[in-house]
C-alpha beads as a LAMMPS data file, in Angstrom:
LAMMPS data file: protein, C-alpha beads

217 atoms
216 bonds

1 atom types
1 bond types

-500.0 500.0 xlo xhi
-500.0 500.0 ylo yhi
-500.0 500.0 zlo zhi

Masses

1 110.0

Atoms # bond

1 1 1 -0.152 -0.113 -0.213
2 1 1 1.632 3.554 -1.111
3 1 1 0.579 6.682 1.261
4 1 1 1.748 9.619 -0.858
5 1 1 1.630 12.929 1.543
6 1 1 3.019 14.747 -1.115
7 1 1 -0.435 14.513 -3.145
8 1 1 -2.067 17.761 -1.962
9 1 1 -0.835 21.135 -1.045
10 1 1 0.750 20.995 2.625
11 1 1 3.881 21.770 4.625
12 1 1 5.283 18.374 3.483
13 1 1 5.424 20.160 -0.297
14 1 1 6.855 23.176 1.162
15 1 1 9.710 21.410 3.087
16 1 1 10.396 19.137 0.379
17 1 1 10.570 22.133 -2.353
18 1 1 13.456 23.348 -0.048
19 1 1 15.315 20.204 0.137
20 1 1 15.072 20.356 -3.129
21 1 1 16.405 23.885 -4.127
22 1 1 20.212 24.279 -4.795
23 1 1 20.212 27.654 -3.166
24 1 1 18.769 26.521 -0.038
25 1 1 20.797 23.194 -0.067
26 1 1 23.702 25.241 1.243
27 1 1 22.426 25.848 4.668
28 1 1 23.141 22.755 6.237
29 1 1 21.560 23.340 9.404
30 1 1 18.356 24.213 7.309
31 1 1 18.497 20.854 5.403
32 1 1 18.688 19.042 8.499
33 1 1 16.034 20.795 10.192
34 1 1 13.586 20.404 7.224
35 1 1 14.507 16.550 7.294
36 1 1 13.520 16.579 10.951
37 1 1 10.593 18.400 10.427
38 1 1 9.247 15.882 7.802
39 1 1 10.397 13.021 9.950
40 1 1 7.926 14.532 12.691
41 1 1 4.984 15.085 10.012
42 1 1 4.975 11.442 8.888
43 1 1 5.391 10.089 12.556
44 1 1 1.967 11.798 13.057
45 1 1 0.365 10.412 9.998
46 1 1 1.560 7.088 10.556
47 1 1 0.186 7.267 14.059
48 1 1 -3.293 7.369 12.527
49 1 1 -2.548 3.793 11.437
50 1 1 -1.820 2.341 14.930
51 1 1 -3.415 0.594 17.604
52 1 1 -4.994 2.383 20.545
53 1 1 -6.810 1.712 24.143
54 1 1 -9.103 4.101 25.772
55 1 1 -7.286 4.690 29.367
56 1 1 -8.618 6.663 32.246
57 1 1 -6.369 9.570 33.177
58 1 1 -6.828 11.521 35.963
59 1 1 -6.697 15.076 35.862
60 1 1 -6.462 17.876 38.518
61 1 1 -10.091 18.124 38.163
62 1 1 -11.755 14.854 37.310
63 1 1 -11.090 11.918 35.121
64 1 1 -10.701 11.940 31.192
65 1 1 -11.462 9.023 29.134
66 1 1 -8.240 8.973 26.412
67 1 1 -7.007 7.424 23.614
68 1 1 -3.407 5.785 24.022
69 1 1 -0.953 3.990 21.737
70 1 1 -1.201 -0.091 23.205
71 1 1 2.536 -0.028 22.241
72 1 1 5.118 2.042 21.036
73 1 1 6.799 0.928 17.449
74 1 1 10.451 -0.056 16.739
75 1 1 12.120 2.963 14.745
76 1 1 14.753 1.980 12.087
77 1 1 17.033 4.149 10.250
78 1 1 19.624 3.658 7.597
79 1 1 22.823 5.708 8.297
80 1 1 24.364 8.394 7.558
81 1 1 21.717 10.060 5.451
82 1 1 18.734 9.079 7.374
83 1 1 19.570 10.374 10.969
84 1 1 17.420 13.765 10.731
85 1 1 14.813 11.821 9.534
86 1 1 14.665 9.305 12.165
87 1 1 15.161 12.108 14.678
88 1 1 12.242 13.547 13.689
89 1 1 10.267 10.599 13.818
90 1 1 11.974 9.935 17.212
91 1 1 10.472 13.400 18.383
92 1 1 6.964 12.005 18.412
93 1 1 7.550 8.400 19.047
94 1 1 9.852 9.223 21.913
95 1 1 9.604 5.986 24.002
96 1 1 10.283 3.466 20.937
97 1 1 13.120 1.399 20.644
98 1 1 15.477 2.072 17.464
99 1 1 17.207 -0.005 15.609
100 1 1 20.460 1.079 13.271
101 1 1 21.768 -0.056 10.067
102 1 1 24.936 1.082 8.435
103 1 1 24.903 0.183 4.598
104 1 1 25.757 2.135 1.417
105 1 1 26.540 1.499 -2.091
106 1 1 29.901 0.500 -3.447
107 1 1 30.154 1.764 -6.964
108 1 1 32.532 0.038 -10.105
109 1 1 35.033 2.683 -11.684
110 1 1 32.630 3.945 -14.188
111 1 1 30.005 4.768 -11.559
112 1 1 27.437 2.898 -13.040
113 1 1 26.815 -0.364 -11.513
114 1 1 26.912 -1.134 -7.398
115 1 1 26.583 -3.549 -4.677
116 1 1 25.093 -2.883 -1.479
117 1 1 27.656 -3.233 1.429
118 1 1 26.503 -3.921 5.180
119 1 1 28.451 -2.903 7.812
120 1 1 26.851 -3.398 11.108
121 1 1 23.004 -3.912 12.336
122 1 1 22.059 -2.808 16.114
123 1 1 18.132 -3.954 16.630
124 1 1 16.281 -5.008 19.387
125 1 1 13.853 -7.790 19.492
126 1 1 11.076 -7.439 16.284
127 1 1 8.811 -10.500 17.088
128 1 1 5.441 -9.494 16.709
129 1 1 6.157 -5.655 16.994
130 1 1 5.360 -2.470 14.663
131 1 1 8.311 -1.850 12.765
132 1 1 8.679 1.595 11.157
133 1 1 11.918 2.435 8.893
134 1 1 13.211 5.670 7.543
135 1 1 15.450 6.076 4.478
136 1 1 14.928 9.557 3.074
137 1 1 15.494 8.862 -0.536
138 1 1 14.031 5.225 -2.207
139 1 1 15.932 5.200 -5.274
140 1 1 16.306 1.123 -6.702
141 1 1 15.660 0.097 -3.091
142 1 1 18.287 -2.390 -3.493
143 1 1 19.873 -1.072 0.100
144 1 1 16.523 -1.155 1.709
145 1 1 15.536 -4.529 0.634
146 1 1 19.057 -5.981 1.413
147 1 1 18.721 -4.181 4.806
148 1 1 15.481 -5.554 5.323
149 1 1 16.546 -9.091 4.583
150 1 1 19.468 -8.795 7.762
151 1 1 16.812 -7.122 9.927
152 1 1 14.275 -9.475 9.603
153 1 1 16.816 -12.497 10.491
154 1 1 16.400 -10.980 14.271
155 1 1 12.336 -11.383 14.146
156 1 1 9.355 -11.385 12.335
157 1 1 7.200 -7.931 13.128
158 1 1 3.400 -7.969 12.871
159 1 1 3.516 -4.881 11.001
160 1 1 5.907 -2.629 8.452
161 1 1 5.692 0.649 7.537
162 1 1 8.387 2.342 5.484
163 1 1 8.934 5.811 5.282
164 1 1 10.660 7.680 2.528
165 1 1 10.528 11.630 0.989
166 1 1 11.415 11.257 -2.184
167 1 1 10.766 7.794 -4.076
168 1 1 11.157 6.811 -7.670
169 1 1 8.649 5.018 -9.855
170 1 1 11.177 2.235 -10.157
171 1 1 11.959 2.166 -6.428
172 1 1 8.409 1.406 -5.295
173 1 1 8.029 -1.161 -7.873
174 1 1 10.941 -3.296 -6.916
175 1 1 10.060 -2.463 -3.118
176 1 1 6.212 -3.617 -3.620
177 1 1 7.307 -6.862 -5.685
178 1 1 9.648 -8.090 -2.841
179 1 1 7.281 -6.916 0.439
180 1 1 3.827 -6.315 -0.907
181 1 1 1.979 -6.060 2.069
182 1 1 3.950 -3.219 3.595
183 1 1 3.065 0.278 3.693
184 1 1 5.278 2.361 1.901
185 1 1 4.864 6.425 2.877
186 1 1 6.405 9.108 0.756
187 1 1 6.424 12.817 0.370
188 1 1 6.780 12.606 -3.411
189 1 1 7.269 9.894 -6.059
190 1 1 9.675 10.772 -8.805
191 1 1 9.607 9.539 -12.731
192 1 1 13.227 8.521 -13.384
193 1 1 16.612 7.245 -12.059
194 1 1 19.991 8.461 -14.102
195 1 1 22.891 6.271 -15.055
196 1 1 24.079 6.208 -11.596
197 1 1 20.777 5.438 -9.711
198 1 1 19.949 8.601 -8.531
199 1 1 16.904 9.627 -8.467
200 1 1 15.953 12.502 -10.754
201 1 1 14.906 15.123 -10.397
202 1 1 15.089 14.221 -6.436
203 1 1 17.490 16.340 -4.593
204 1 1 21.165 15.195 -4.509
205 1 1 22.822 13.289 -2.018
206 1 1 21.171 13.246 1.175
207 1 1 24.331 12.385 3.561
208 1 1 26.440 14.746 1.876
209 1 1 24.122 17.799 2.002
210 1 1 23.239 16.736 5.848
211 1 1 27.071 16.089 7.040
212 1 1 29.307 17.055 4.471
213 1 1 31.194 15.075 1.436
214 1 1 32.625 11.806 2.137
215 1 1 35.173 10.199 0.639
216 1 1 34.483 7.767 -2.034
217 1 1 34.689 3.779 -2.153

Bonds

1 1 1 2
2 1 2 3
3 1 3 4
4 1 4 5
5 1 5 6
6 1 6 7
7 1 7 8
8 1 8 9
9 1 9 10
10 1 10 11
11 1 11 12
12 1 12 13
13 1 13 14
14 1 14 15
15 1 15 16
16 1 16 17
17 1 17 18
18 1 18 19
19 1 19 20
20 1 20 21
21 1 21 22
22 1 22 23
23 1 23 24
24 1 24 25
25 1 25 26
26 1 26 27
27 1 27 28
28 1 28 29
29 1 29 30
30 1 30 31
31 1 31 32
32 1 32 33
33 1 33 34
34 1 34 35
35 1 35 36
36 1 36 37
37 1 37 38
38 1 38 39
39 1 39 40
40 1 40 41
41 1 41 42
42 1 42 43
43 1 43 44
44 1 44 45
45 1 45 46
46 1 46 47
47 1 47 48
48 1 48 49
49 1 49 50
50 1 50 51
51 1 51 52
52 1 52 53
53 1 53 54
54 1 54 55
55 1 55 56
56 1 56 57
57 1 57 58
58 1 58 59
59 1 59 60
60 1 60 61
61 1 61 62
62 1 62 63
63 1 63 64
64 1 64 65
65 1 65 66
66 1 66 67
67 1 67 68
68 1 68 69
69 1 69 70
70 1 70 71
71 1 71 72
72 1 72 73
73 1 73 74
74 1 74 75
75 1 75 76
76 1 76 77
77 1 77 78
78 1 78 79
79 1 79 80
80 1 80 81
81 1 81 82
82 1 82 83
83 1 83 84
84 1 84 85
85 1 85 86
86 1 86 87
87 1 87 88
88 1 88 89
89 1 89 90
90 1 90 91
91 1 91 92
92 1 92 93
93 1 93 94
94 1 94 95
95 1 95 96
96 1 96 97
97 1 97 98
98 1 98 99
99 1 99 100
100 1 100 101
101 1 101 102
102 1 102 103
103 1 103 104
104 1 104 105
105 1 105 106
106 1 106 107
107 1 107 108
108 1 108 109
109 1 109 110
110 1 110 111
111 1 111 112
112 1 112 113
113 1 113 114
114 1 114 115
115 1 115 116
116 1 116 117
117 1 117 118
118 1 118 119
119 1 119 120
120 1 120 121
121 1 121 122
122 1 122 123
123 1 123 124
124 1 124 125
125 1 125 126
126 1 126 127
127 1 127 128
128 1 128 129
129 1 129 130
130 1 130 131
131 1 131 132
132 1 132 133
133 1 133 134
134 1 134 135
135 1 135 136
136 1 136 137
137 1 137 138
138 1 138 139
139 1 139 140
140 1 140 141
141 1 141 142
142 1 142 143
143 1 143 144
144 1 144 145
145 1 145 146
146 1 146 147
147 1 147 148
148 1 148 149
149 1 149 150
150 1 150 151
151 1 151 152
152 1 152 153
153 1 153 154
154 1 154 155
155 1 155 156
156 1 156 157
157 1 157 158
158 1 158 159
159 1 159 160
160 1 160 161
161 1 161 162
162 1 162 163
163 1 163 164
164 1 164 165
165 1 165 166
166 1 166 167
167 1 167 168
168 1 168 169
169 1 169 170
170 1 170 171
171 1 171 172
172 1 172 173
173 1 173 174
174 1 174 175
175 1 175 176
176 1 176 177
177 1 177 178
178 1 178 179
179 1 179 180
180 1 180 181
181 1 181 182
182 1 182 183
183 1 183 184
184 1 184 185
185 1 185 186
186 1 186 187
187 1 187 188
188 1 188 189
189 1 189 190
190 1 190 191
191 1 191 192
192 1 192 193
193 1 193 194
194 1 194 195
195 1 195 196
196 1 196 197
197 1 197 198
198 1 198 199
199 1 199 200
200 1 200 201
201 1 201 202
202 1 202 203
203 1 203 204
204 1 204 205
205 1 205 206
206 1 206 207
207 1 207 208
208 1 208 209
209 1 209 210
210 1 210 211
211 1 211 212
212 1 212 213
213 1 213 214
214 1 214 215
215 1 215 216
216 1 216 217
């Protein structure tokens, strides 16, 4: 199931427009802050799909009946690009357990082919839990699919949500083919991938824009 939060004019489209803007991208603090803001918006929207129970809460004046989350989810992100997006979501699911995945593309010399290299994985118990994984850019989906295969060796969640700020049509297609029952949340869907499998028009390399350029592998 695809949930596109950018289909109507909203702050989602406003913040994504700033992320794409090459002039605003020069301000790293603002770039990271917009990623974080979008994480909080995504968390709020995802929260509407989770399970709640009625709970009586004592106030200074009386007792109120409130709807409260039955359980906090497990939040996961792929380092390093996903950190600000993940932090925005953690600001809302502030008692959640967290998982961290270190994986990246290793390109051939011509920069046209790549393999996914998984460096490390830190994850709590997942069996029968709600699992939310955030990755700002869903390009081919290869790194996300490979990462999920490793994560699910730890346990099988009862419910999985994938959050990406910008996704390519091809990436969504690949992800659905592998995991048809997962809910995919996106802020925008772009039509193309270039020869190096970057999303077009996209916004560039999120990790570099947020934290500075890295040495190439």
